[in-house]
C-alpha angles and dihedrals in degrees: 000000000000114000097186109127091229113188092175117129090214098071116168101248099199092052089057091049092047089054088050091050090050090046090052087051090055092051089050095047091053092057086095131230089236089064096035108029092164089061093052095109089048091049092047091051093052090051089060095071117357098096092038085055091056090049092050094045088052090050092059088078101038114129115196091187096074123095108277094222092053089047094052093046092049093047089047088059098045100038111025100039088058091043095058094034099051092036085077087086091051090054095059098079096049092041092051090046090050097046102028109021090165092058089049092052090046088060089059097255127133115251094194100101119079109257093199090059089052093051090049092050091054096046089050098036095237122176113324094335116145119317092354096158094070094056091043091053091047095057094041092058099065089036091059090042090059093042094054091049091048093054088043093239091298102158096201095046087046091053090053093047092051091050087052087050088057092048090054090047091051092060092041096047113106094012118132090235093056092048093051099047109109127238094022094293087141089066099038096108094050094045095046093048095052093043088048091051089053089054092048091051091053090049093051100042139038094239090188091069096055093088087060095062113115119259096248092056092048093048093046090051091049092050096046091048093046094051093047091048094049093050092048091045091050092051088050097046100040094069136301105298096178143009136221113357097008092051090049092050092049096052092046093053090048091054094045092048092047092053090046090050089050093049094047090051088051092057090053094056120091122236112275127178100219092043091049088052092057089052096044093047097034091133092067092044091051092048093051104033097094093049093046091050094049090049091050093044091049091055096042103037103028105025098034092026103222105177092220096162094062096044119106122252094276094049093050091049090054096047090043090054093050091045091054093047093048092048095046088049091054091052092047092057092045088049092056090055093046094049090050103040110010110041087135085070088067097043099266108127096153105064145014116227116208114224 
């Protein structure tokens, strides 16, 4: 997700499409294996690369030459204001559980977990609480700015340092210490690394020309990256085939080939206004995707009573697709309202963009 309030007429179309692809993957990943057990392998595969993809796409437009203080202020407006504003929806379940546990149990939800801990986790952006990505990107930007300055803009040295960051993250990931650190400091190495690799790609290539590649080259790249990703994901999912350095290498390659596959797929897609809107306004879709999915799931699975968890694979694929379309449509309508009347909610206090 890139949250630059870009008013340029020369937007890079494939980047908007890639953000939209990544956003659809977020919606898909949030379908939930408990509702869609037959889709668990697909959901697991998506989680290996869809959020690193957002970091990488944001890094394409990173500028380490700007003033650090100005950069922090700008990012605080465009990332932290939406984080706390839209986190209101994430507060609802733990607040209800805290104040009216009987109502929470009546809705069929477990009341075992500590609601106060959940509220604290959202306020201080711990672990995967709430809209964690926004805080994670916020802390990654100044960290990358400092890293680029320390290595004196040397791209080769920067690439090595970013790989070291990913190695550190591999050993930190999943630890209780990393999960408890506030303001996404537990993910700072991962976020900084992937934003940094996006920056390096933009420095090494003219990303504005990628759209002009002929179709056969785009298709060939997509097929190669897809096959490589599927092989790596199979090796990872079958059972642990290695430990330590080999396991870290396998996980890293899976993530990189997954991101490459998604970008190559984006280059194959034609420009479409609705899809480009999802990519351009991906912040809003990310902020509202969980709420929209819960609304749609309640209607389909509770009110209508579709027994989705007991359906065969084909049935779950169909219901999952319908769920995604409905949830994205809900976000699309809400996005129109926000872009017209609430741009301050996404950190834009200077202008009103008419949808």
